[in-house]
Backbone bond lengths (Angstrom), bond angles and torsions (degrees), N, CA, C in turn:
res aa  C-N    CA-C-N  psi(-1)  N-CA   C-N-CA  omega(-1)  CA-C   N-CA-C  phi
1 M - - - 1.443 - - 1.535 109.55 -
2 L 1.355 119.03 -52.33 1.453 120.97 179.46 1.513 110.09 -62.53
3 T 1.324 116.45 -36.67 1.479 117.49 -177.47 1.547 111.38 -61.38
4 G 1.315 116.51 -37.99 1.458 119.79 177.02 1.543 112.36 -62.77
5 W 1.332 114.29 -41.99 1.472 116.84 179.48 1.498 111.37 -71.38
6 F 1.320 117.93 -47.92 1.455 121.63 -172.62 1.502 112.56 -76.08
7 N 1.318 119.43 -12.52 1.455 121.17 174.89 1.526 112.35 -92.21
8 D 1.318 116.58 -0.77 1.481 121.11 174.35 1.522 107.06 -82.76
9 P 1.334 117.89 116.01 1.459 121.57 -176.98 1.554 112.88 -56.70
10 E 1.346 116.87 -34.05 1.460 120.59 -179.94 1.511 111.22 -64.91
11 I 1.321 118.24 -36.49 1.444 122.77 178.07 1.538 109.76 -76.99
12 R 1.331 116.85 -44.53 1.446 122.32 -176.38 1.545 112.00 -60.09
13 Q 1.312 118.10 -25.83 1.476 119.25 -179.55 1.526 113.02 -65.60
14 Y 1.363 116.54 -18.77 1.460 120.80 -177.01 1.504 113.86 -102.71
15 I 1.305 118.42 -1.08 1.480 122.50 -177.82 1.535 110.70 -124.25
16 P 1.310 117.14 158.94 1.501 118.75 -176.88 1.524 111.08 -83.60
17 L 1.319 116.18 57.33 1.486 123.36 175.42 1.501 107.43 -128.97
18 Y 1.324 116.33 126.78 1.446 121.79 -173.93 1.499 113.48 -98.28
19 W 1.364 115.52 -35.26 1.453 119.97 -174.44 1.497 109.51 -112.78
20 T 1.303 114.81 164.63 1.460 119.44 177.04 1.532 110.01 -66.83
21 M 1.331 115.42 160.84 1.435 122.45 -177.45 1.542 109.32 -111.47
22 S 1.298 115.48 131.03 1.445 121.45 177.07 1.551 109.00 -89.34
23 Q 1.310 115.54 169.08 1.472 118.72 175.92 1.552 108.67 -64.20
24 A 1.292 118.36 -39.98 1.459 122.02 176.69 1.517 111.32 -60.44
25 D 1.360 118.37 -40.16 1.454 121.38 175.52 1.513 111.69 -60.63
26 E 1.356 116.37 -45.76 1.435 120.38 178.33 1.527 111.80 -60.37
27 E 1.317 118.29 -40.72 1.453 121.65 179.96 1.533 111.05 -66.63
28 R 1.322 117.56 -39.06 1.473 121.99 176.83 1.522 109.61 -63.55
29 W 1.350 115.75 -44.80 1.482 119.68 178.24 1.494 110.18 -60.05
30 F 1.324 118.55 -46.10 1.461 122.40 178.79 1.528 110.93 -58.37
31 D 1.323 117.19 -44.42 1.486 120.56 179.14 1.509 111.07 -63.28
32 Q 1.353 116.51 -38.96 1.476 119.16 176.91 1.548 111.51 -65.04
33 M 1.283 116.88 -39.66 1.439 120.61 178.50 1.535 112.16 -62.78
34 L 1.319 117.10 -34.66 1.466 120.77 179.34 1.531 111.09 -70.39
35 Q 1.333 117.84 -17.86 1.474 119.95 177.16 1.537 111.61 -80.40
36 R 1.304 117.17 -13.42 1.443 121.07 -179.49 1.530 109.76 -79.04
37 P 1.339 118.61 157.88 1.462 118.46 174.62 1.531 110.58 -56.83
38 P 1.331 117.90 144.79 1.461 120.88 -178.61 1.511 115.57 -51.46
39 E 1.338 117.37 -36.07 1.468 118.23 -179.18 1.527 113.78 -69.04
40 L 1.343 115.97 -9.77 1.460 120.58 178.30 1.526 113.85 -111.17
41 H 1.339 116.12 12.36 1.441 119.33 174.97 1.538 111.22 -68.04
42 P 1.317 119.18 142.23 1.471 120.17 176.98 1.532 111.19 -63.36
43 M 1.319 115.47 156.44 1.447 120.62 -178.82 1.523 108.79 -122.61
44 M 1.327 116.22 140.90 1.477 121.83 175.79 1.511 110.84 -78.03
45 I 1.265 115.73 147.65 1.480 122.15 172.10 1.526 104.62 -107.54
46 D 1.329 115.96 120.93 1.452 122.43 -178.33 1.495 111.55 -112.99
47 A 1.365 114.71 152.42 1.460 120.99 174.67 1.519 107.17 -128.28
48 L 1.333 115.29 143.98 1.444 120.57 177.77 1.535 109.60 -81.75
49 T 1.313 116.42 119.66 1.445 122.77 -179.69 1.536 108.60 -117.48
50 P 1.297 118.40 170.60 1.483 119.57 176.75 1.527 113.09 -58.07
51 E 1.374 116.18 -22.90 1.470 120.55 177.77 1.525 112.09 -89.90
52 G 1.307 118.20 0.37 1.467 121.88 -176.87 1.539 109.63 111.81
53 W 1.325 113.62 -169.68 1.444 119.65 -179.05 1.542 110.98 -70.44
54 Q 1.349 117.14 129.76 1.450 121.81 -178.38 1.534 108.42 -126.79
55 P 1.349 117.07 137.51 1.471 119.17 173.48 1.540 111.72 -67.84
56 I 1.309 116.15 132.28 1.452 121.40 179.49 1.532 113.97 -122.99
57 G 1.323 115.26 -6.74 1.485 119.47 -178.49 1.495 110.20 -177.98
58 D 1.323 113.74 -176.84 1.469 118.28 173.22 1.535 109.84 -146.05
59 C 1.309 115.20 161.69 1.477 120.36 -178.15 1.513 108.13 -156.34
60 G 1.302 116.26 167.81 1.449 121.12 178.15 1.504 112.81 163.23
61 F 1.315 114.33 -176.95 1.457 121.86 177.07 1.514 108.79 -91.32
62 N 1.344 116.66 123.54 1.468 121.85 177.99 1.517 110.89 -82.63
63 E 1.278 117.45 -41.26 1.444 124.08 -178.83 1.506 109.81 -140.64
64 V 1.339 116.69 143.00 1.458 122.09 171.98 1.514 108.13 -135.95
65 S 1.314 114.47 133.84 1.475 121.50 171.77 1.509 105.87 -106.33
66 W 1.338 116.27 105.59 1.464 118.95 -178.56 1.499 111.86 -69.44
67 V 1.321 117.03 -30.75 1.496 121.49 179.50 1.534 109.70 -66.42
68 N 1.343 116.09 -43.93 1.464 120.13 -179.05 1.511 113.21 -89.30
69 R 1.356 117.45 -5.82 1.474 123.75 -175.93 1.490 110.95 52.88
70 S 1.318 117.82 48.73 1.460 122.71 178.04 1.522 109.37 -134.70
71 G 1.324 114.94 152.19 1.456 120.34 -179.17 1.505 110.79 -145.06
72 E 1.322 114.24 159.49 1.495 121.06 177.24 1.529 106.99 -118.50
73 I 1.322 114.28 133.69 1.441 121.34 -178.48 1.536 110.79 -108.11
74 G 1.312 113.06 160.12 1.461 120.40 173.73 1.511 108.38 -142.70
75 I 1.304 116.34 152.31 1.442 121.35 -178.96 1.516 109.67 -153.63
76 V 1.333 115.14 145.65 1.476 119.80 172.85 1.523 107.70 -145.40
77 I 1.315 114.72 131.53 1.447 120.14 168.54 1.513 104.69 -96.25
78 G 1.338 115.91 103.43 1.451 120.60 -172.55 1.529 115.08 -81.86
79 D 1.313 115.22 -21.08 1.492 119.14 177.58 1.516 108.34 -95.93
80 R 1.319 116.31 104.80 1.479 121.69 -173.53 1.499 113.32 -60.00
81 R 1.328 117.77 -20.54 1.500 118.40 177.43 1.509 112.43 -63.52
82 Y 1.325 117.57 -16.43 1.449 121.23 -177.68 1.492 113.95 -105.78
83 W 1.344 117.06 8.05 1.454 120.24 177.42 1.542 108.83 -69.02
84 G 1.310 118.12 144.22 1.417 124.18 174.48 1.496 113.62 73.10
85 K 1.301 119.54 18.39 1.462 123.50 -177.92 1.542 112.70 -114.24
86 G 1.325 117.41 8.47 1.449 120.47 175.56 1.533 115.91 90.68
87 Y 1.296 118.19 -3.53 1.461 119.86 179.40 1.535 112.47 -64.11
88 G 1.290 116.15 -40.63 1.467 120.98 179.22 1.520 111.09 -65.54
89 S 1.308 119.47 -44.59 1.468 122.25 177.71 1.535 110.27 -62.62
90 D 1.323 117.32 -41.87 1.471 119.85 178.91 1.533 110.50 -63.80
91 A 1.320 117.40 -41.28 1.427 121.21 -179.14 1.545 110.78 -65.18
92 V 1.350 116.09 -39.87 1.476 119.19 -179.36 1.519 108.55 -69.96
93 R 1.327 119.39 -38.10 1.460 121.44 175.02 1.547 110.17 -57.54
94 M 1.324 115.20 -42.71 1.450 119.58 179.41 1.542 110.82 -65.09
95 L 1.323 118.35 -39.96 1.471 122.41 177.68 1.541 109.32 -63.89
96 L 1.282 117.63 -41.45 1.484 119.99 177.90 1.528 110.27 -63.44
97 R 1.258 117.82 -45.96 1.494 120.56 179.10 1.537 109.29 -61.70
98 Y 1.290 117.30 -47.46 1.447 120.99 179.37 1.546 112.10 -63.10
99 G 1.306 117.25 -43.53 1.458 121.70 179.10 1.509 114.16 -63.70
100 F 1.319 114.78 -44.60 1.477 117.79 -176.95 1.524 113.32 -81.12
101 T 1.308 118.77 -28.84 1.454 119.54 -178.09 1.522 112.06 -98.53
102 A 1.295 119.48 -58.17 1.494 121.13 -177.42 1.496 113.42 -72.97
103 L 1.372 119.12 -38.65 1.458 121.64 -178.14 1.491 111.44 -93.90
104 N 1.302 118.90 -8.33 1.484 123.58 178.58 1.515 112.82 57.63
105 L 1.336 116.81 39.53 1.461 119.80 177.74 1.521 110.59 -82.04
106 N 1.294 114.99 159.77 1.468 123.03 175.18 1.524 112.41 -104.97
107 R 1.299 118.40 -25.22 1.467 122.71 -175.11 1.532 109.68 -142.46
108 I 1.310 115.93 133.03 1.461 121.19 176.49 1.516 108.14 -125.14
109 E 1.300 117.74 127.09 1.481 120.50 -176.05 1.519 108.70 -126.33
110 L 1.346 112.85 169.99 1.464 122.08 174.54 1.509 109.08 -155.30
111 E 1.286 114.53 166.33 1.452 121.71 172.92 1.509 108.74 -121.26
112 V 1.314 118.59 141.44 1.448 121.11 -178.49 1.551 107.66 -143.00
113 Y 1.323 117.01 140.76 1.454 119.63 179.58 1.522 110.90 -76.42
114 Q 1.322 114.88 147.58 1.447 122.40 -176.60 1.542 111.77 -60.55
115 N 1.342 116.82 -24.68 1.456 119.92 -175.67 1.566 110.76 -87.02
116 N 1.305 117.43 17.76 1.472 120.99 179.64 1.505 111.23 -122.54
117 P 1.354 115.62 66.52 1.499 118.33 -176.60 1.544 112.90 -62.14
118 R 1.327 117.79 -30.53 1.465 119.08 -179.96 1.508 109.82 -63.72
119 A 1.319 118.63 -43.07 1.468 121.60 178.59 1.518 111.12 -68.12
120 I 1.331 118.43 -40.87 1.453 122.47 179.42 1.515 110.53 -59.20
121 R 1.319 116.85 -44.70 1.485 120.68 178.95 1.505 109.81 -64.29
122 S 1.320 117.68 -40.86 1.493 122.11 179.61 1.529 108.88 -61.20
123 Y 1.325 118.82 -46.53 1.451 122.07 -179.83 1.520 111.74 -63.63
124 E 1.332 115.12 -41.98 1.469 117.86 177.63 1.533 109.77 -61.43
125 K 1.308 116.38 -42.22 1.476 122.08 -176.04 1.525 111.69 -58.71
126 V 1.326 116.90 -35.41 1.494 119.86 -178.61 1.549 112.28 -94.52
127 G 1.314 116.10 7.05 1.490 118.48 170.08 1.531 117.72 111.67
128 F 1.361 117.65 1.06 1.486 117.64 178.05 1.487 109.89 -69.24
129 V 1.330 115.99 143.84 1.443 125.34 178.85 1.503 108.86 -112.92
130 H 1.341 115.03 139.35 1.503 119.01 175.37 1.497 109.16 -70.35
131 E 1.334 117.13 127.18 1.438 121.50 179.95 1.528 113.57 -114.63
132 G 1.287 115.37 -23.65 1.444 117.11 -179.29 1.539 113.63 -176.22
133 R 1.296 114.97 -179.33 1.460 122.55 -174.81 1.501 107.59 -147.16
134 K 1.295 114.90 124.81 1.475 121.96 171.63 1.515 105.57 -91.96
135 R 1.295 117.89 106.68 1.455 120.56 -174.46 1.514 111.37 -72.78
136 Q 1.339 114.97 131.11 1.492 123.23 178.98 1.498 112.35 45.62
137 A 1.335 117.47 42.77 1.463 123.08 -176.94 1.519 113.14 -84.87
138 M 1.314 118.02 -14.20 1.451 121.50 -176.87 1.521 108.39 -125.13
139 F 1.328 117.26 132.18 1.441 122.98 176.25 1.523 108.40 -113.93
140 K 1.306 116.96 105.09 1.477 122.13 -178.71 1.498 107.67 -137.40
141 S 1.313 115.68 142.02 1.445 123.68 179.32 1.524 112.45 49.27
142 N 1.324 113.79 44.10 1.485 122.36 177.55 1.517 114.38 62.23
143 V 1.357 116.31 24.17 1.455 120.14 179.64 1.501 108.33 -135.40
144 Y 1.343 115.55 136.46 1.482 120.36 171.94 1.540 107.69 -80.80
145 Q 1.333 114.48 133.55 1.439 119.66 179.60 1.528 109.89 -125.05
146 D 1.314 114.68 148.18 1.455 118.76 172.42 1.537 109.35 -78.46
147 V 1.308 114.98 147.61 1.469 121.41 173.42 1.508 108.29 -109.37
148 L 1.310 116.74 122.30 1.446 121.57 179.73 1.528 111.05 -90.51
149 I 1.335 116.23 141.70 1.452 123.32 177.68 1.503 106.35 -108.95
150 M 1.323 115.15 125.71 1.477 121.62 179.76 1.511 108.80 -130.82
151 A 1.346 116.20 150.16 1.464 117.97 179.86 1.546 110.17 -153.38
152 V 1.338 113.45 163.96 1.481 122.62 174.83 1.515 105.61 -131.37
153 L 1.312 116.72 135.97 1.439 122.39 173.90 1.510 108.11 -98.13
154 R 1.333 113.84 152.53 1.493 119.96 -179.51 1.540 110.87 -54.11
155 S 1.318 117.60 -44.18 1.477 119.89 -178.04 1.532 111.50 -62.60
156 E 1.337 117.90 -37.64 1.449 120.92 177.81 1.548 109.57 -66.13
157 W 1.287 115.38 -44.61 1.469 121.33 -179.35 1.548 110.74 -61.61
158 E 1.352 115.05 -44.43 1.460 118.77 179.61 1.507 112.56 -63.09
159 D 1.333 116.32 -34.24 1.474 121.32 -179.44 1.506 113.03 -72.52
160 T 1.328 118.32 -25.87 1.479 120.11 -171.60 1.493 113.33 -115.31
161 R 1.311 122.99 -10.64 1.438 120.37 -174.38 1.531 110.36 -70.98
162 I 1.315 112.11 151.39 1.446 119.51 -177.66 1.541 109.85 -101.79
């Protein structure tokens, strides 16, 4: 499943993956994820279709600093038919709720490429604030791109959540 998504050049341009993924690569990744603590296992994003619930992406915490009570999230909607339909925003809201309540974090951050305005708008919509920019930090498709750093603090999330 991940191999299909991550081998799509349009999807790969938005994630830190340069080469295609083989089935063996996906199995190694899955085995590595199982070595992480259960609270940091990746989560699937599902959509209800006429055929039932179908996986359309995945999300989770990439890194957590328990001492600093901060974490970094990542998300991909791998099925392009579901882009722009709010699934990503809903998944990020869920990650924020999980991170601030279950994991007791104080800060949740992410990095996003400048060429992904749809994701940037989605993150802003759920409360992420621009904190910085790594200039020309990513070289993809023969172009240097800036990497934006965005974050939400627990106090900001508590003030705005519905």
